[in-house]
C-alpha positions as CSV (number, residue, x, y, z in Angstrom):
1,M,0.0,-0.2,0.0
2,F,2.9,2.5,0.8
3,R,5.3,0.9,-1.3
4,D,4.8,3.2,-4.3
5,S,5.1,6.2,-2.2
6,I,8.5,5.0,-0.7
7,Q,9.7,4.3,-4.2
8,K,8.7,7.8,-5.5
9,M,10.6,9.2,-2.7
10,V,13.7,7.2,-3.1
11,D,13.6,7.6,-7.2
12,R,13.2,11.7,-6.8
13,L,16.9,11.7,-4.9
14,D,18.8,10.8,-7.9
15,P,21.6,10.1,-7.6
16,G,21.8,9.1,-4.0
17,G,18.5,7.7,-3.1
18,A,19.0,3.8,-1.8
19,A,16.1,2.8,0.2
20,G,12.8,3.7,2.0
21,I,11.0,1.9,4.7
22,L,7.8,2.5,6.9
23,M,8.5,0.7,10.0
24,G,6.9,0.1,13.5
25,F,8.3,0.6,16.9
26,D,7.6,-3.3,17.2
27,G,10.2,-3.8,14.5
28,I,7.9,-5.1,11.8
29,A,8.1,-3.4,8.6
30,V,4.9,-2.1,7.0
31,D,6.3,-1.6,3.8
32,S,9.8,-0.7,2.0
33,F,11.6,0.0,-1.2
34,S,15.2,-0.6,-2.1
35,R,17.1,0.0,-5.2
36,P,18.7,-3.7,-6.1
37,G,22.3,-4.1,-4.6
38,T,22.0,-1.4,-2.1
39,I,21.1,-2.4,1.4
40,D,19.1,-5.2,3.3
41,V,16.3,-2.9,4.3
42,Q,14.6,-5.6,6.4
43,T,17.7,-6.0,9.0
44,V,18.7,-2.4,9.1
45,S,15.4,-1.3,10.2
46,M,14.7,-4.1,12.7
47,E,17.8,-2.4,14.2
48,L,16.9,0.7,13.8
49,A,13.5,0.2,15.7
50,H,15.0,-0.4,19.2
51,V,17.6,2.5,18.7
52,V,14.9,4.9,17.7
53,A,12.7,3.8,20.5
54,Q,15.3,4.3,23.2
55,L,16.2,8.0,21.8
56,R,12.6,8.6,21.8
57,R,12.4,7.5,25.6
58,S,15.4,9.5,26.5
59,A,14.1,12.6,24.8
60,Q,11.1,12.4,26.7
61,G,12.8,11.5,30.2
62,A,14.9,14.6,29.7
63,H,11.8,16.7,29.2
64,L,13.1,17.7,25.6
65,G,9.9,16.9,24.1
66,G,8.7,14.4,21.6
67,L,11.4,13.1,19.0
68,R,10.6,14.0,15.5
69,E,13.6,13.1,13.4
70,M,17.3,12.2,13.6
71,E,20.1,11.2,11.0
72,V,22.5,8.5,11.4
73,R,25.5,8.7,8.9
74,T,27.9,5.6,8.3
75,D,30.7,5.3,5.8
76,K,28.2,3.9,3.1
77,L,25.1,5.2,3.9
78,A,23.0,7.9,5.6
79,L,19.8,7.2,7.3
80,L,17.1,9.9,7.7
81,I,14.8,9.0,10.3
82,R,11.4,10.9,10.9
83,L,8.4,9.8,13.2
84,V,5.0,9.6,11.2
85,T,3.0,8.7,14.4
86,D,3.4,7.4,17.8
87,D,3.8,3.9,16.6
88,Y,5.4,4.3,13.2
89,F,8.4,5.8,11.3
90,L,9.8,6.5,8.1
91,V,13.6,5.7,7.3
92,F,15.3,7.3,4.2
93,G,18.7,5.6,3.2
94,V,20.6,7.8,0.9
95,S,24.4,7.7,-0.2
96,P,26.4,10.0,2.2
97,D,27.4,12.2,-0.7
98,S,24.0,12.9,-2.1
99,N,21.8,16.0,-1.2
100,L,20.8,15.5,2.2
101,G,18.9,18.6,2.4
102,K,16.5,17.1,-0.5
103,A,16.6,13.9,1.1
104,R,15.1,15.6,4.1
105,Y,12.6,17.7,2.2
106,L,11.3,14.4,0.4
107,L,10.8,12.7,3.8
108,R,9.2,15.6,5.5
109,L,6.7,15.5,2.5
110,L,6.0,12.0,2.8
111,S,5.3,11.7,6.2
112,P,1.8,13.7,6.5
113,L,0.7,11.3,3.3
114,I,1.6,8.4,5.1
115,R,0.0,9.6,8.4
116,A,-3.2,10.3,6.7
117,D,-3.1,6.7,5.3
118,L,-2.4,5.0,8.6
């Protein structure tokens, strides 16, 4: 259901878009898209669900308010993460040398559309 929207986001960041996933905090992927030969979206997202949940709790515990988005950069991939609802978040995997500003913008555009469909 969400795959087409996620794929459009990934395709609009050319070059650089690698993968996208809509994920629940329970570690279960709702829908995803990845370009062939890029990353194992399922494995990465399961690991991220735990990390994002911990950071969300830490932000609330420190009275910083709700976590909205975060970025994780590695040598091979930058992961932009945006919370969509209290139960779901979006991850956009892009090459680290791509236009991260545009990637954030595309992620921000997709979030309310996904939220409306959930």
